[in-house]
C-alpha positions as CSV (number, residue, x, y, z in Angstrom):
1,X,81.6,91.8,92.4
2,X,79.6,92.6,95.5
3,X,75.9,91.6,95.7
4,X,73.8,93.5,98.2
5,X,70.5,92.5,99.8
6,X,68.8,95.8,100.0
7,X,66.9,94.9,103.1
8,X,69.9,93.7,105.1
9,X,72.7,95.7,103.6
10,X,75.3,93.1,104.5
11,X,78.4,92.1,102.7
12,X,78.6,88.4,101.5
13,X,80.8,86.1,103.5
14,X,83.6,84.1,101.9
15,X,82.4,80.7,100.7
16,X,83.3,77.8,98.5
17,X,81.7,79.2,95.3
18,X,81.0,75.8,93.7
19,X,79.0,74.5,96.6
20,X,76.7,77.4,97.1
21,X,76.4,78.2,93.3
22,X,75.4,74.6,92.5
23,X,72.7,74.7,95.1
24,X,71.3,77.9,93.8
25,X,71.3,76.6,90.2
26,X,69.4,73.6,91.3
27,X,66.8,75.8,92.9
28,X,66.5,77.9,89.8
29,X,66.1,74.9,87.5
30,X,63.1,73.8,89.6
31,X,61.6,77.3,89.3
32,X,60.1,77.1,92.7
33,X,60.3,79.5,95.6
34,X,62.7,78.3,98.4
35,X,61.1,77.6,101.7
36,X,62.4,79.1,104.9
37,X,63.9,75.8,105.8
38,X,65.6,75.5,102.4
39,X,67.1,79.0,102.8
40,X,68.4,78.0,106.3
41,X,69.9,74.8,104.9
42,X,71.7,76.7,102.2
43,X,73.1,79.1,104.8
44,X,74.3,76.2,107.0
45,X,76.1,74.7,103.9
46,X,77.6,78.1,103.2
47,X,78.9,78.5,106.8
48,X,80.3,75.0,106.7
49,X,82.6,75.8,103.8
50,X,83.4,79.4,104.7
51,X,87.1,78.6,105.3
52,X,87.5,77.5,101.6
53,X,87.7,81.1,100.4
54,X,86.2,82.8,97.3
55,X,83.4,85.2,97.0
56,X,79.9,84.6,95.6
57,X,78.9,86.9,92.8
58,X,75.5,88.5,92.6
59,X,74.3,86.0,90.1
60,X,72.7,83.9,92.8
61,X,70.0,86.3,93.8
62,X,68.9,86.9,90.2
63,X,68.6,83.2,89.5
64,X,65.9,82.8,92.1
65,X,63.0,84.6,90.3
66,X,60.1,82.2,90.1
67,X,58.1,81.4,87.0
68,X,55.0,82.8,88.7
69,X,56.4,86.2,89.7
70,X,58.3,87.6,92.7
71,X,61.5,86.4,94.2
72,X,61.7,85.2,97.9
73,X,62.2,88.8,99.0
74,X,60.0,91.0,96.9
75,X,60.1,94.8,97.5
76,X,56.4,95.1,96.8
77,X,53.6,92.7,95.8
78,X,54.3,91.3,92.3
79,X,57.7,93.0,92.0
80,X,61.4,92.0,92.6
81,X,64.5,94.0,92.8
82,X,68.3,93.7,93.4
83,X,71.3,96.1,93.2
84,X,74.4,94.7,91.5
85,X,77.8,96.4,92.2
86,X,81.5,96.1,91.3
87,X,84.5,97.8,92.9
88,X,87.1,99.6,90.9
89,X,89.2,97.1,89.0
90,X,86.5,94.4,89.1
91,X,84.3,93.2,86.2
92,X,81.4,90.8,86.4
93,X,78.9,88.9,84.2
94,X,75.4,88.2,85.5
95,X,72.6,86.1,83.9
96,X,69.1,87.2,84.8
97,X,66.2,84.8,85.4
98,X,64.6,85.5,82.0
99,X,67.8,84.7,80.1
100,X,68.9,88.3,79.7
101,X,72.4,89.1,80.8
102,X,74.4,92.1,82.1
103,X,78.2,92.6,82.2
104,X,79.4,95.2,84.6
105,X,82.6,97.3,84.3
106,X,84.6,98.3,87.3
107,X,83.0,100.8,89.8
108,X,79.6,100.1,88.4
109,X,76.2,99.9,90.1
110,X,73.0,98.7,88.4
111,X,69.6,98.3,90.0
112,X,67.4,95.6,88.4
113,X,63.6,95.6,88.9
114,X,61.2,93.0,87.4
115,X,57.4,93.1,87.6
116,X,54.5,91.4,85.9
117,X,54.2,94.2,83.4
118,X,57.9,95.1,82.6
119,X,61.6,94.8,83.2
120,X,63.8,97.7,84.1
121,X,67.3,98.6,85.2
122,X,68.8,101.8,86.5
123,X,72.5,102.4,85.8
124,X,73.6,104.3,88.9
125,X,77.2,104.5,88.1
126,X,79.8,103.2,85.6
127,X,79.1,101.1,82.5
128,X,77.2,98.0,81.6
129,X,76.6,95.8,78.6
130,X,73.0,94.5,78.3
131,X,72.0,91.5,76.2
132,X,68.2,91.5,76.5
133,X,66.0,88.5,75.8
134,X,63.1,89.3,73.4
135,X,59.7,89.6,75.2
136,X,57.2,91.9,73.5
137,X,54.9,91.7,76.6
138,X,57.6,92.9,78.9
139,X,59.7,95.7,77.5
140,X,63.1,96.3,79.1
141,X,63.9,99.9,80.0
142,X,67.3,101.1,81.3
143,X,67.4,104.5,83.1
144,X,70.8,106.2,83.2
145,X,71.2,109.8,84.3
146,X,68.9,111.9,82.2
147,X,68.4,109.2,79.5
148,X,66.1,106.2,79.0
149,X,67.0,103.2,76.7
150,X,63.9,101.3,75.7
151,X,64.2,97.8,74.1
152,X,62.3,94.6,73.5
153,X,65.2,92.3,72.7
154,X,68.7,93.5,71.8
155,X,72.3,93.9,72.8
156,X,73.7,97.3,73.7
157,X,76.3,99.1,75.9
158,X,75.4,101.9,78.2
159,X,77.9,104.1,80.0
160,X,77.5,107.1,82.3
161,X,79.9,109.8,83.4
162,X,79.2,113.1,85.2
163,X,78.5,114.9,81.9
164,X,77.0,112.4,79.5
165,X,75.3,109.1,78.8
166,X,76.7,107.0,76.0
167,X,74.9,104.3,74.0
168,X,76.3,101.8,71.5
169,X,74.0,99.2,69.9
170,X,75.3,95.8,68.9
171,X,72.1,94.0,67.9
172,X,68.6,95.2,67.3
173,X,67.6,98.8,67.9
174,X,67.3,101.0,71.0
175,X,65.0,104.0,71.6
176,X,67.3,106.6,73.3
177,X,65.2,109.2,74.9
178,X,65.5,112.0,77.5
179,X,64.3,110.7,80.8
180,X,60.5,110.7,80.9
181,X,60.1,111.8,77.3
182,X,59.7,109.9,74.0
183,X,61.3,112.6,72.0
184,X,64.7,111.0,71.4
185,X,66.3,109.0,68.6
186,X,66.3,105.4,67.5
187,X,69.8,103.9,67.5
188,X,70.1,100.8,65.2
189,X,72.8,98.1,65.4
190,X,76.2,99.4,64.5
191,X,75.5,103.0,65.6
192,X,76.1,104.9,68.8
193,X,74.9,108.1,70.4
194,X,75.7,110.3,73.4
195,X,73.2,112.4,75.4
196,X,74.2,115.6,77.1
197,X,71.9,117.9,79.0
198,X,68.9,115.8,77.9
199,X,69.7,116.1,74.2
200,X,70.6,113.0,72.2
201,X,73.2,113.3,69.5
202,X,72.6,112.1,65.9
203,X,73.6,108.4,65.8
204,X,77.0,107.7,64.1
205,X,78.5,104.5,62.9
206,X,81.0,102.4,64.8
207,X,82.5,99.0,64.3
208,X,81.0,96.5,66.8
209,X,83.6,93.9,65.9
210,X,86.4,95.9,67.5
211,X,87.2,95.2,71.1
212,X,85.6,97.5,73.7
213,X,85.9,98.0,77.5
214,X,85.1,94.3,78.0
215,X,88.5,93.6,76.5
216,X,90.3,96.6,78.0
217,X,89.8,99.1,75.1
218,X,88.1,102.5,74.7
219,X,87.2,104.5,71.6
220,X,87.1,108.1,72.9
221,X,85.5,109.6,69.7
222,X,85.8,113.2,71.0
223,X,85.3,112.4,74.7
224,X,86.2,115.1,77.1
225,X,89.4,114.6,79.1
226,X,87.6,114.6,82.4
227,X,85.1,112.0,81.2
228,X,88.1,109.8,80.1
229,X,89.7,110.2,83.5
230,X,86.4,109.1,85.1
231,X,86.5,105.9,82.9
232,X,90.1,105.2,83.7
233,X,89.4,105.4,87.5
234,X,87.1,102.4,87.1
235,X,90.2,100.3,86.4
236,X,91.2,100.6,90.0
237,X,94.9,100.2,89.7
238,X,95.9,103.8,89.5
239,X,94.3,106.8,91.2
240,X,93.9,109.8,88.8
241,X,92.9,113.2,90.1
242,X,90.0,114.7,88.2
243,X,91.4,117.6,86.1
244,X,90.1,121.1,86.2
245,X,89.9,123.6,83.4
246,X,91.4,124.3,80.9
247,X,92.3,120.6,80.7
248,X,88.9,119.1,81.6
249,X,87.0,120.1,78.4
250,X,89.8,119.1,76.0
251,X,88.5,116.5,73.5
252,X,90.3,113.2,73.0
253,X,90.1,111.2,69.8
254,X,91.4,107.7,69.2
255,X,91.3,104.1,70.4
256,X,93.4,103.2,73.4
257,X,94.0,100.4,75.9
258,X,92.8,101.2,79.4
259,X,95.0,98.9,81.5
260,X,98.0,101.3,81.6
261,X,96.5,104.7,82.5
262,X,99.8,106.4,83.1
263,X,101.2,105.5,79.7
264,X,97.9,106.4,78.0
265,X,97.7,109.8,79.7
266,X,101.3,110.6,78.9
267,X,100.7,109.8,75.2
268,X,97.6,112.0,75.1
269,X,99.3,114.7,77.1
270,X,102.1,114.9,74.5
271,X,99.5,115.8,71.9
272,X,97.2,118.0,74.0
273,X,99.8,119.8,76.0
274,X,99.7,118.5,79.5
275,X,102.1,116.5,81.7
276,X,101.5,113.6,84.1
277,X,102.8,114.2,87.6
278,X,102.8,111.5,90.3
279,X,101.9,112.9,93.7
280,X,101.0,111.3,97.0
281,X,97.2,111.4,96.3
282,X,97.6,110.0,92.8
283,X,98.3,111.1,89.3
284,X,97.7,114.7,88.5
285,X,97.5,116.3,85.1
286,X,99.1,119.7,84.7
287,X,99.3,122.1,81.7
288,X,102.8,122.3,80.1
289,X,104.5,125.7,80.7
């Protein structure tokens, strides 16, 4: 996973993860803001072990929120923000300073913003599982495309493709609203809903005990074929060209593993009437003649 400092925009350098991570955890445990000299000392330690390999995850920046408020690099008085990102084929788990956690699928970007009056995240791309610590005084809102998910403390999954935002609730309940409007639906634990064109669907049951994308599975539940291709492209191993019509709008039903996209698409193609063709720019789906 690739953390980014929004001010500097630099990629992290290779480090010995245990050394730098331990130092950051110590700072977080003290709940104090690092001085300039402490920051420089950590950087010197990091350069000293750079030859050891490994890459630091974005967890570090999130652990440095202070008990009183902003992090060492606030974007505005009383506020704090970071962008988390994974590349295709990567997954990452991040623990936030308040005890909440986020798990990112491949090719996913999430912007986290904390302030004195609230907590928010913006799902910019991909899919993420949020486990939110209960705090009635600071509700947690996730913005994704044209949808808002509002919670106090719960566990839920939120995914975004070009055409829809999908929500599945594993604990508690989530208000699933069109962006900027409270006229949505409340999705309880064990239910899921999709939002297309600003309209949430009626929540339907699902089995939260079954494995999901975190274990390499997907329950398509009527997903469009082009949305499925977008999800498969997050795996990173195989490039799949986005299909056009009439294939794009075909609906796919069933539970599938996502770690073998070619086999999955061939099986679906046998039912829906398309073939999988390997070309120089990746896998292409073509209607059967």
